[in-house]
N, C-alpha and C positions, 0 to 999 in steps of 0.2 A: 830346433836344438842342434848342437854340435853332432855331426855324423859320427866322428870318431868316438865321442863320449857315448853316444847310443849304441854303437857297435860294441864298445868295450864292456857296457853294462847290460847287454841284451835288452835293450829298450827301443828297438826299431819299430815295433808295432804299438798301436794305441792299446790302452788298458781296457779290457773287457769288464767295464763296471758292473753290468747286469749279472755276470757270472762270479762277482766278488773276486775277481783277479786283482793282484797287486804286483805292478812291475817296479822295477827299481826307480823309475822316474816319479812314482807316486810319493815317495818319501825322501827323495834326494834332489838337490838343486842342480841346475846347469844354466849358468847365465853370467852376464857381466853388468849388472844393474847397480844402483847406488847403495843397496843394502844386501848383506848376505845373511843366510839362515844360521842362527846359533843353536836353536833347539825347538822341538815341536813335540807337543803332547796333545793328541787329537781331542778336541772338545774341551781342553783345559787351558792350554797357553802355547802360543808361538812367539819366539823372540827372534828379533832381527837386530843386527848391528851395522853401523856404517861400513861400507866397503871402501877401505883406504886406497884400494887400487883401481876404483872405478874410473873408466876411461874418460868420463865427461865431468869429473869432480869439480873443475874450475867453474863449471856453469850451474852448479848445484844451487838451489833455491831453499832457504830456511836453515835452521840450526839443529835439526833433529839428528841425533847420533844413535839413538837406540829406540826400537818400536816393540812394545810389549802388548801383543794382541790376545785379549782374553774374552772368549765368548760368554755372555751373560744372557741366558735364555728369557728370563722374565722382563717384560717391558718396564714394569714399576721399579724393579731393581736396577735396571740399567740407567733409567732416568735419574734415579736417586744417586747412583754413583757418579754421574756427570756433575749434577748440581752440588754435590758435596765436595767436589774436587778430587775424588779418588781416582777417576780417569779423566783424560783430557779431550777424548774425541769419541763420538758415537756415530755409527753408520746406520742409517735408516731409522731415526728415532720415531716412536709411536706418533701418529698424526694428532692424537688427542692431547699429547704433552707439549706441542710445539709452542703454544702461547706462553706456557710457564718456562719453558727452556729459554725462550727469547728474552726473558727478563734478566738472565744471568749469563747466557752464552751466545755466541755468534752462530747463526744458522745459515748454511749455504744450500740453496734450493735450485733444482733444475729438473726437467723431465728426463726420464730414462730412455734408453734405447728400446727397452723391453715393453711390449704391449701385452696387457692382460686381456684375455678373451674367453668367451664360451664356445666350446668345440661340440659339435653334434655328429653323431654316428649316422652318416648318409648312405653308407655302403651296405650294411647288413639287410637282408630281406626282411627281418623282423627284429626289433629292438629287444636286447636282453632284459632291460629293466624297465618295462612298461606294460600297462594293462591293455594296450592296443595290440591285438594279435592278427597274424596273417598278412601284415604289411609294416612298412616303416614310415611313420609319420613325417620324419625329417627328410624324406626323399621329395616331398611336396615343397616347392619353393614358397607357397602361400603360408605354410606352417612356419618356415624358417623366418620369413619376413614378419610374421605376427610376433614371434618371440623376440625379434629385434626391436620393432617399434613399441613393444609393451614395456621396454626397459626405459625408465626415466634416469638417464645417465647424469643429468645435472643434479638430481636429488641425491644420487650416490656420492657425486663430487662434494656436495654441501654437507650432507648428514653423516656419511660413513668416513669419507677421506678428509673432512674439515677443510675443504678447499685445495687440498694438496694432491690434485690429479689433473690430468689433461684429457678430457673426452676426445675421442677420435673415431673416424670411420675407416681407417686404413691401418695395416700392420706396420707400416713404416713410420719411424720417428722423424720429426721435422728436420733434425740434423743430419739425416742420411740422403745421399744423393738419389734423385728420383722422386722425393716427396713433393707433392703439390697441395696447395690449400683446397683446391676443388675435391680431390679424392679424400681428403681428411674429414670433409664435412659429413656428419651423420645424417641419415634419414630421420626426420623429426619424430619425437615421441608422440604416439597417438594410440591411446588404450582402445578407443572405439574402432579405429581402423583394424587393430588386432583382433577384436571380437568378430568384425566382419570377415576378415581373411580366414579365420578359423571355421566360421560358419560355412563359407564358401568351399573350404576343404573338406566339409562333411563332419565336423565335430561340434557337438552340443557343449554347452558350458559344463566344465569339469569332466568331460569325457576324455580329453587328452591328458594322459598321466604318464609320468616317467621319473627316474631318479637322476638327480644332479650330483655327480661326485665333486668333492672340493677339498683341497688341502686346507689344514688348519694352523700350519706353522711354516709356510714357505714364502708367501707374498704378503705385502703389507695389508692387513685387514682382510685377508683372503676369505675366511669363513664368514665375516660380517657382510662382505659384498655378496656372496652367494645367497645368504639369508635375505638380503634386500631384493635381489633379483627374484627370488621365489615369491616374496610378497607382491611384487609388481606383476609377475605372470599370474598370480591368483586373481588379481583384479580383472584380467583379460579372460579369466575362465579356464586357466591352465592349472591343473592339479599336480604339481611337481613336489617331490620330497628331497630333502637334503641328506647326503651321506658324506659327512666330513671326517677326515682322518689325518693322522701325522703323515709327513712327506715320505717317511721310510716305507709306509704301506701304500701311500697313494700313487707315486710314480711307477712302481712296478705293475700296479693294477691297471693304470691308464695306458702305459706303454705296451701292454700285452692285449689291448683292445677289449679289455673286460670292462666296458663302460658304455652308456648310451649318450650321456651329456656330461661334460666336465669343464672345469676352469683350468686354463694353461696360460703360460707366459711365453712369448717368442720375441727375440731381439735380433736385430741385425746391425752390428757395428758398422760405421762407415769405413770404406776401404778407399785408400788413397794409392793411386798408381803414378809412380815417378819414373819417367824415361829420361836418362842422361841428367839426373838431378845433381846439383852441387850441394855439398854439405854445408 
């Protein structure tokens, strides 16, 4: 952001979101893009209009002069609004509606930079939310590998994501520098190996028990994915329970380390470094 603008509006430091702080930059714009902010009503409507003074206007693509962004929380309502012509564009449509949408609208697909993963508390001497006491099961690499190979990622792709996911073994997306095909290959799904690993780690069937925290309104099919994972772990002899909650409750809980296992998303946008570049 402009240093002068930031100094003028006391917005030099990042906003402390966890403390519910609001700086001037949270509700005011500073930029030179193709659109400018006309109005914003949180969770209701945000309106943008074309910036007639945009420095790159001659290169603008398309004929959009106004953007009316309206959050529609319910999947079915959002899909119905698109198909009826009430709205022109939907971001992240429900995977289960894609076939129906494709009959009337154009769908643009591609993998995200964000990777959705299951995180495990490997640091605590004893897990907060587990029946195993006196030790941390996740500190044992055999347990972590067992939980990994017990997940049938292709089944999740087919049944939960309706084919709209890209299974991976790395945190880095293919479009990011440093990605390699070798690193992205997952260890094969093998429920029998998972059982063997858990036995070697000293756990009888259903003896390993813990809670998996999961958001239910943050990522696409987040709770459904967690439910599927729990079912797969159960086949390997892991007794995990699901604790699903809205994002407003979920993120403060996980970010304060009040969790034993959790779903999270992590993205790394590509960085382009240009030395002596020509415009």
